[in-house]
C-alpha positions as CSV (number, residue, x, y, z in Angstrom):
1,X,-15.9,19.1,-28.1
2,X,-16.0,16.0,-26.2
3,X,-14.0,12.9,-27.5
4,X,-16.0,10.7,-29.6
5,X,-15.2,7.1,-30.1
6,X,-17.1,4.6,-32.5
7,X,-17.8,2.4,-29.4
8,X,-21.5,2.0,-28.9
9,X,-23.1,-0.5,-26.7
10,X,-26.4,-2.5,-27.6
11,X,-29.4,0.0,-27.2
12,X,-27.7,2.8,-25.6
13,X,-29.3,6.2,-26.2
14,X,-27.7,9.2,-27.5
15,X,-28.0,10.9,-24.1
16,X,-26.1,8.3,-22.7
17,X,-23.3,8.5,-25.3
18,X,-23.1,12.2,-24.8
19,X,-22.7,12.0,-21.1
20,X,-20.1,8.9,-21.5
21,X,-18.2,11.0,-24.0
22,X,-17.9,13.9,-21.5
23,X,-16.9,11.2,-18.9
24,X,-14.3,10.0,-21.2
25,X,-12.4,13.3,-21.5
26,X,-12.4,13.5,-17.5
27,X,-10.8,9.9,-17.5
28,X,-8.2,11.1,-20.1
29,X,-7.3,14.1,-18.0
30,X,-7.2,11.8,-14.9
31,X,-4.7,9.4,-16.7
32,X,-2.5,12.8,-17.7
33,X,-2.6,13.9,-14.1
34,X,-1.7,10.6,-12.6
35,X,1.2,10.4,-15.0
36,X,2.1,14.1,-14.1
37,X,2.1,13.3,-10.4
38,X,4.3,10.1,-10.8
39,X,6.7,12.1,-13.0
40,X,7.1,14.8,-10.0
41,X,7.4,11.9,-7.6
42,X,10.1,10.2,-9.8
43,X,12.2,13.7,-9.7
44,X,12.3,14.0,-6.0
45,X,15.7,14.2,-4.8
46,X,16.9,11.7,-2.1
47,X,15.5,12.5,1.2
48,X,17.4,11.8,4.7
49,X,19.8,8.9,5.2
50,X,18.5,6.1,7.0
51,X,18.5,6.9,10.7
52,X,20.0,3.2,11.6
53,X,20.3,-0.2,10.2
54,X,17.1,-1.4,12.0
55,X,17.3,-5.0,13.1
56,X,13.8,-6.7,12.3
57,X,12.6,-10.3,13.3
58,X,11.8,-12.4,10.6
59,X,10.7,-16.1,10.6
60,X,12.2,-18.6,8.0
61,X,11.2,-22.2,7.2
62,X,11.2,-24.5,10.2
63,X,9.7,-21.8,12.4
64,X,13.3,-20.3,13.0
65,X,13.4,-16.6,13.9
66,X,16.1,-14.7,12.7
67,X,17.3,-11.1,12.7
68,X,17.3,-9.3,9.6
69,X,18.9,-6.0,9.2
70,X,17.2,-3.1,7.0
71,X,20.3,-3.2,4.9
72,X,19.8,-6.9,4.1
73,X,16.5,-6.2,2.4
74,X,18.1,-5.2,-0.6
75,X,18.9,-7.7,-3.3
76,X,22.4,-7.0,-5.1
77,X,21.1,-5.8,-8.3
78,X,17.9,-3.8,-6.7
79,X,18.4,-0.4,-5.2
80,X,15.0,0.4,-4.4
81,X,12.8,-0.9,-1.4
82,X,9.2,-0.4,-0.9
83,X,7.9,-1.0,2.5
84,X,4.1,-1.2,3.7
85,X,3.4,-0.8,7.3
86,X,0.8,-3.3,8.4
87,X,-1.3,-2.1,11.3
88,X,-0.9,-5.0,13.8
89,X,-2.3,-4.3,16.2
90,X,-4.8,-1.6,15.1
91,X,-6.6,0.6,17.6
92,X,-8.8,-2.7,18.5
93,X,-5.6,-4.7,19.3
94,X,-6.4,-6.9,16.1
95,X,-5.1,-7.1,12.7
96,X,-6.5,-4.1,10.7
97,X,-9.2,-5.3,8.3
98,X,-8.3,-2.7,5.8
99,X,-4.6,-3.3,5.7
100,X,-5.3,-7.0,5.6
101,X,-7.6,-6.5,2.4
102,X,-4.6,-4.5,0.9
103,X,-2.1,-7.5,1.6
104,X,-4.6,-9.9,0.4
105,X,-4.2,-8.4,-2.9
106,X,-0.6,-7.6,-2.8
107,X,0.2,-11.2,-1.8
108,X,-0.6,-12.1,-5.4
109,X,1.3,-9.2,-7.0
110,X,4.4,-9.5,-4.7
111,X,6.2,-11.9,-7.1
112,X,5.8,-9.2,-10.1
113,X,6.8,-6.3,-7.8
114,X,9.9,-7.8,-6.5
115,X,11.1,-8.8,-10.1
116,X,11.9,-5.1,-10.6
117,X,12.2,-3.8,-6.7
118,X,12.6,-5.1,-3.1
119,X,9.2,-5.1,-1.1
120,X,8.8,-5.9,2.5
121,X,5.6,-5.8,4.9
122,X,6.5,-4.3,8.4
123,X,4.4,-4.8,11.5
124,X,4.8,-3.9,15.1
125,X,3.1,-7.0,16.6
126,X,5.3,-10.1,17.3
127,X,6.6,-12.0,14.6
128,X,4.7,-15.4,15.6
129,X,1.4,-13.3,15.9
130,X,2.2,-11.8,12.3
131,X,3.0,-15.2,10.8
132,X,0.0,-16.9,12.5
133,X,-2.3,-14.2,10.7
134,X,-0.4,-14.6,7.4
135,X,-0.9,-18.5,7.5
136,X,-4.7,-17.9,8.1
137,X,-4.9,-15.5,5.1
138,X,-2.7,-17.6,2.9
139,X,-0.1,-15.1,2.7
140,X,2.6,-17.2,0.8
141,X,4.5,-14.5,-1.2
142,X,4.8,-11.6,1.3
143,X,8.2,-11.0,3.2
144,X,7.0,-10.1,6.6
145,X,8.9,-8.5,9.2
146,X,8.3,-7.6,12.8
147,X,9.4,-4.2,14.2
148,X,8.3,-4.9,17.6
149,X,11.9,-4.6,18.7
150,X,13.0,-1.4,16.9
151,X,12.0,2.3,16.2
152,X,11.4,1.9,12.5
153,X,7.7,2.6,12.9
154,X,8.0,5.7,15.0
155,X,11.0,7.1,13.0
156,X,9.1,6.7,9.6
157,X,5.7,7.8,10.9
158,X,3.8,4.6,11.0
159,X,3.4,4.9,14.7
160,X,2.8,7.8,16.7
161,X,3.6,9.0,20.5
162,X,0.6,7.0,21.8
163,X,1.8,3.7,20.1
164,X,-1.2,3.9,17.6
165,X,-0.3,2.4,14.2
166,X,-0.6,4.2,10.7
167,X,-0.7,2.4,7.3
168,X,1.9,3.8,5.5
169,X,3.9,3.2,2.4
170,X,7.6,4.0,2.4
171,X,10.1,3.9,-0.5
172,X,14.0,3.7,0.2
173,X,16.7,4.1,-2.3
174,X,20.5,2.7,-2.1
175,X,23.6,4.0,-3.6
176,X,27.2,4.1,-2.9
177,X,26.7,6.5,-0.1
178,X,24.1,4.5,1.8
179,X,20.4,4.2,2.2
180,X,18.2,6.9,1.9
181,X,14.4,7.6,2.4
182,X,12.8,8.7,-1.0
183,X,9.0,8.9,-0.5
184,X,6.3,8.3,1.9
185,X,2.5,8.5,1.5
186,X,2.3,11.8,3.6
187,X,-1.4,12.6,2.1
188,X,-2.5,10.2,5.0
189,X,-1.7,13.3,7.3
190,X,-3.1,15.8,5.0
191,X,-6.7,17.2,5.3
192,X,-9.2,15.2,3.2
193,X,-11.9,16.7,1.4
194,X,-15.5,16.2,2.5
195,X,-16.7,12.5,2.6
196,X,-13.1,11.5,1.5
197,X,-10.8,9.4,3.3
198,X,-6.9,10.0,3.1
199,X,-6.9,7.7,-0.1
200,X,-3.2,7.8,0.2
201,X,-2.6,4.1,-1.0
202,X,-5.7,3.9,-3.1
203,X,-3.6,3.3,-6.2
204,X,-2.3,-0.1,-4.8
205,X,-6.0,-1.2,-3.2
206,X,-7.9,-2.2,-6.0
207,X,-11.0,-2.7,-4.1
208,X,-12.0,1.0,-4.4
209,X,-11.2,1.3,-8.0
210,X,-13.5,-1.5,-8.6
211,X,-16.4,0.3,-6.5
212,X,-15.5,3.6,-8.1
213,X,-16.9,1.9,-11.5
214,X,-20.3,1.2,-10.1
215,X,-23.5,3.3,-9.8
216,X,-23.4,2.7,-5.9
217,X,-19.8,4.1,-5.6
218,X,-17.8,3.5,-2.4
219,X,-20.4,4.7,-0.1
220,X,-19.8,4.1,3.7
221,X,-18.7,0.4,3.0
222,X,-15.6,-0.9,4.5
223,X,-13.6,-3.9,4.2
224,X,-13.8,-6.8,6.9
225,X,-11.5,-9.6,7.8
226,X,-14.5,-12.1,7.3
227,X,-17.8,-11.9,5.4
228,X,-19.1,-15.1,6.7
229,X,-23.0,-14.7,7.1
230,X,-24.1,-14.7,10.7
231,X,-26.2,-17.8,11.9
């Protein structure tokens, strides 16, 4: 029997409520599945030890460029680090619109995320180019790093042999024995079902969740860096 709630919206039909109750059961099952997958993820053993203590370029206040080691991205009381690989440049040689839309949202969430874990954004582009784009977007909460002078992207699969960038999320864990890779969004490379994109970071990308609530759904729409009307 479908789960039945007392909730009824104004003027809804019995047909609508019956269909909505069936959908509610599917949503409850999805909630269970999401938690089941998250539990499996938490049970992963540590992966390989960090290949090297990569040196990134970072820009501090006053426009000073400094070298930041990977190990320095861990605050003393936080042993987990999330990295997001921003496609700068993407295949067009410009900032990726999809990545940009993700980071627009994460900029607001970053202070909350960093209250529990470390979080940084890595881009292959030059640090000055990265910071210029951040200024245009108003990213004032993101820790931004350039990997232009190291092999982090190549080693952790956010760059292929041809130099093309991939928008991956990776998680690293630190203990007394060192820093280890814990998780990467490998579903990006897995075959997708018909009419689906990889959806490997959809859970941190609220645009799609909002569109999935609508009658139109996602369709073939894609984010852009600007929605200014053409004159």
